[in-house]
C-alpha positions in Angstrom: 0.0 0.0 0.0 1.3 3.4 -1.0 1.1 6.0 1.8 1.0 9.7 0.9 1.7 12.2 3.7 3.0 15.3 1.8 1.5 17.6 -0.7 4.4 17.1 -3.1 3.6 13.4 -3.2 0.1 14.0 -4.7 0.9 12.9 -8.2 -0.8 9.6 -9.2 -0.6 8.4 -12.8 -3.1 5.5 -12.5 -6.8 6.1 -12.5 -8.2 6.0 -9.0 -11.4 5.3 -7.1 -11.3 7.6 -4.0 -13.2 7.3 -0.7 -13.3 10.6 1.2 -13.8 10.5 5.0 -12.4 11.1 8.5 -12.2 7.4 9.1 -11.6 8.0 12.8 -13.0 4.6 13.6 -13.4 2.1 10.8 -17.0 1.0 11.5 -19.8 -0.5 9.4 -20.5 2.8 7.7 -16.9 3.2 6.7 -16.7 -0.4 5.5 -19.7 0.1 3.3 -18.0 3.2 1.8 -14.8 1.3 1.2 -16.5 -1.6 -0.5 -17.6 0.7 -3.3 -14.0 1.7 -4.1 -12.6 -1.8 -3.6 -15.2 -3.0 -6.2 -13.7 -0.5 -8.7 -10.4 -2.4 -8.6 -11.9 -5.0 -11.1 -12.1 -2.1 -13.6 -8.4 -1.3 -13.1 -8.8 1.6 -10.7 -6.6 2.0 -7.7 -8.6 1.9 -4.5 -7.6 5.1 -2.7 -8.6 6.3 0.8 -8.4 10.1 1.3 -8.4 11.1 5.0 -6.9 13.9 7.1 -3.9 14.1 9.5 -4.6 15.3 12.1 -8.3 14.6 12.0 -10.5 17.6 11.4 -12.0 17.1 14.9 -8.6 17.3 16.5 -7.4 20.2 14.3 -10.4 22.5 14.8 -11.0 21.6 18.5 -7.3 22.3 19.2 -6.5 19.5 21.5 -5.9 15.7 21.1 -9.0 13.5 20.8 -8.8 9.9 21.9 -8.7 7.6 18.9 -10.6 4.5 18.2 -7.9 3.5 15.7 -4.4 5.0 16.0 -2.6 6.0 12.8 -0.7 2.7 12.7 -3.8 0.7 13.4 -5.6 2.5 10.5 -2.8 1.9 8.1 -2.8 -1.8 8.9 -6.5 -2.1 8.6 -6.6 -0.4 5.2 -3.8 -2.5 3.9 -5.5 -5.7 5.2 -8.7 -4.6 3.3 -6.8 -4.3 0.0 -6.5 -0.5 -0.2 -3.9 0.5 -2.8 -3.2 4.1 -1.8 -3.7 5.9 1.5 -3.6 9.7 1.5 -3.1 11.2 4.9 -3.7 14.8 3.8 -1.8 17.2 5.9 -4.3 19.5 7.6 -3.0 22.9 8.6 -4.2 26.5 8.5 -3.3 26.8 4.8 -4.7 23.5 3.5 -7.8 23.9 5.6 -8.5 27.1 3.8 -8.5 25.5 0.3 -11.5 26.5 -1.7 -13.7 23.4 -2.0 -13.8 23.8 -5.8 -10.0 23.7 -5.9 -9.9 20.8 -3.6 -12.0 18.7 -6.0 -10.5 19.9 -9.3 -6.9 20.2 -8.4 -6.3 17.7 -5.6 -8.8 14.9 -6.3 -9.1 15.0 -10.0 -5.8 16.4 -11.3 -3.3 15.3 -8.6 -4.9 12.0 -7.6 -6.4 11.2 -11.0 -9.9 10.4 -9.6 -12.2 8.6 -12.0 -14.6 7.6 -9.2 -15.4 9.3 -5.9 -17.3 7.8 -3.0 -18.4 9.8 0.1 -21.1 9.9 2.7 -24.1 12.3 2.2 -22.7 14.3 5.1 -19.3 14.8 3.5 -17.6 18.2 4.3 -14.4 19.5 3.0 -12.6 22.7 2.0 -12.6 26.2 3.4 -15.2 26.5 6.2 -16.5 23.1 5.3 -18.3 24.6 2.3 -17.7 21.5 0.2 -20.6 19.1 0.3 -22.5 16.4 -1.6 -24.1 19.0 -3.8 -20.8 20.6 -4.9 -19.5 17.1 -5.7 -22.7 16.3 -7.7 -22.2 19.5 -9.8 -18.5 19.0 -10.3 -18.8 15.3 -11.2 -20.8 16.5 -14.3 -18.3 19.2 -15.0 -15.1 17.1 -14.6 -16.4 13.7 -15.7 -15.9 11.5 -12.6 -18.4 9.0 -11.3 -19.9 9.9 -7.9 -21.3 7.5 -5.4 -23.0 9.1 -2.3 -23.8 6.8 0.6 -26.4 7.2 3.3 -25.7 6.5 6.9 -25.7 2.8 8.0 -28.3 2.0 10.7 -28.1 -0.6 13.4 -30.9 -1.3 15.9 -32.7 1.8 14.6 -29.8 4.1 15.3 -27.1 5.6 13.1 -23.7 3.9 13.2 -21.1 6.5 14.0 -17.7 6.9 15.6 -19.3 8.7 18.5 -21.6 5.7 19.1 -18.7 3.3 19.0 -16.7 5.5 21.4 -19.6 5.5 23.9 -19.8 1.7 23.8 -16.0 1.3 24.4 -16.1 3.8 27.2 -18.9 1.8 28.9 -17.1 -1.5 28.4 -19.8 -2.7 26.1 -17.3 -4.6 23.9 -19.7 -7.0 22.1 -21.9 -4.0 21.0 -18.8 -2.1 19.9 -17.9 -5.2 17.8 -21.3 -5.1 16.1 -20.9 -1.5 15.2 -17.3 -1.9 14.0 -18.0 -5.1 12.1 -15.0 -6.6 13.8 -13.1 -6.8 17.1 -11.9 -3.7 18.9 -8.1 -4.1 19.3 -5.0 -2.6 20.7 -1.7 -2.9 18.9 1.7 -2.4 20.5 5.3 -3.6 20.9 5.8 -6.2 23.6 7.8 -4.5 26.4 9.7 -5.9 29.4 7.5 -5.5 32.5 8.5 -6.3 36.1 8.4 -10.1 35.2 6.1 -10.8 38.2 4.0 -13.1 36.0 7.0 -15.4 35.4 7.8 -15.3 39.2 4.3 -16.5 40.2 4.0 -19.0 37.3 1.6 -16.9 35.2 3.7 -15.3 32.4 2.2 -12.4 30.6 3.1 -10.1 27.7 2.9 -6.3 28.1 2.2 -3.6 25.7 2.0 0.2 26.3 -1.0 1.6 24.4 -0.3 5.0 22.6 -1.3 8.0 24.6 -4.0 8.9 22.1 -5.7 5.4 22.1 -9.2 5.2 23.5 -9.3 2.4 26.1 -12.3 0.7 27.8 -12.7 0.7 31.6 -9.8 -0.7 33.5 -10.3 -4.4 34.2 -10.0 -7.9 32.9 -11.2 -9.0 29.5 -11.3 -12.2 27.5 -9.3 -11.6 24.3 -7.6 -13.0 21.2 -4.0 -12.2 20.5 -2.5 -12.0 17.1 1.2 -12.8 16.9 3.0 -13.3 13.5 -0.3 -13.9 11.9 -1.4 -16.6 14.3 -4.3 -16.2 16.8 -4.2 -17.3 20.4 -6.7 -17.2 23.2 -5.9 -14.6 25.9 -6.9 -13.0 29.2 -6.1 -9.3 29.2 -5.8 -6.8 32.1 -6.0 -3.1 31.2 -5.0 -0.6 33.9 -2.3 0.4 36.3 -1.7 -2.8 38.1 -2.3 -1.2 41.6 -1.2 -4.3 43.5 2.4 -4.3 42.2 3.0 -0.9 40.6 3.0 2.7 41.9 4.1 4.5 38.7 0.5 5.0 37.4 1.4 3.9 33.9 -1.4 2.4 32.0 -0.6 -0.9 30.4 -2.2 -3.8 28.6 -1.1 -7.1 30.1 -2.1 -10.4 28.6 -1.8 -14.0 29.7 -1.8 -16.2 26.5 -3.2 -19.7 26.9 -0.9 -22.6 25.7 1.9 -20.2 24.7 5.5 -20.0 25.7 7.4 -18.2 23.0 9.7 -15.2 23.5 7.9 -12.2 21.8 9.8 -9.3 23.3 10.1 -6.5 20.7 7.4 -7.9 18.5 4.3 -6.0 17.5 1.2 -7.8 18.6 -2.6 -7.1 18.4 -4.8 -7.7 21.3 -8.5 -8.1 20.3 -10.9 -7.5 23.2 -13.9 -9.8 23.4 -15.8 -9.2 26.7 -15.4 -7.4 30.0 -15.1 -9.9 32.8 -14.3 -7.9 36.0 -13.0 -4.5 37.1 -9.4 -4.0 38.0 -8.8 -4.7 41.7 -6.1 -4.0 44.3 -5.1 -6.9 46.5 -3.4 -7.0 49.8 -0.7 -9.3 48.7 0.9 -10.9 45.6 -0.5 -14.3 46.8 -4.1 -12.9 46.6 -3.4 -11.5 43.2 -2.1 -14.9 42.0 -5.2 -16.6 43.4 -7.5 -14.2 41.5 -5.5 -14.6 38.3 -5.8 -18.4 38.5 -9.6 -18.0 39.0 -9.7 -15.6 36.0 -7.8 -18.1 33.8 -10.2 -20.9 34.6 -13.3 -18.7 34.3 -12.3 -17.3 30.9 -11.0 -20.7 29.5 
């Protein structure tokens, strides 16, 4: 997958099918949109995602927003789907002020060679968000690209949105979040060395430190699946600060992997959360912690 992050890289020779969106959480609505451009690959078009970095929400609000998918997680998800080109359009004071007509004609059609454009009916782009579905309709006739406008996806009578997914994650409602996403909610990271307590008490775990901008569910224990080198393993994951054995307040994602004894330090793994099991607890002793972990392992198995 080709990744474009700079304006001077906007020079695509092949004809493209472009999906425009924030893609702040790749949910059912986004996947419907992406299917339209992926279908165009059979006609020789390059499936292209056009998104913004930082996100419009973060840029205009002026402070970081917790992300459903980090930048690296989005890149991996798009590549796994078969996207050919990912444009992370640099959003700043100058580019945000681009007249919407220039955005379509110069950036999408001339620079990115758009032959097909897909967007939601609530699409917004260009100076003061003046670019919308109606402008795209008019310019598709003028410039000769095919336009596909997609209505919101509904689930259980409500609109599927990133905000709705965020609320479910924040409430620990992982199965519902999975329904909205059309896939597991996961956390990616590099396996770090911890305090090795797990090895000491006979319950070895792997530890990753989630990026600061990653949206995490409530602290506690979750059933999980762990992806390592393309293989899937059953896991039990604790998200939190490990109050029994740590005082540094650092948030970690610690996973016991069933029937697994490989050395994975330094590897990037993906922890897919399945279901909340219990809140994080502070124990009076390591022995009590071990006893509870043994119960958790049995209950989740």
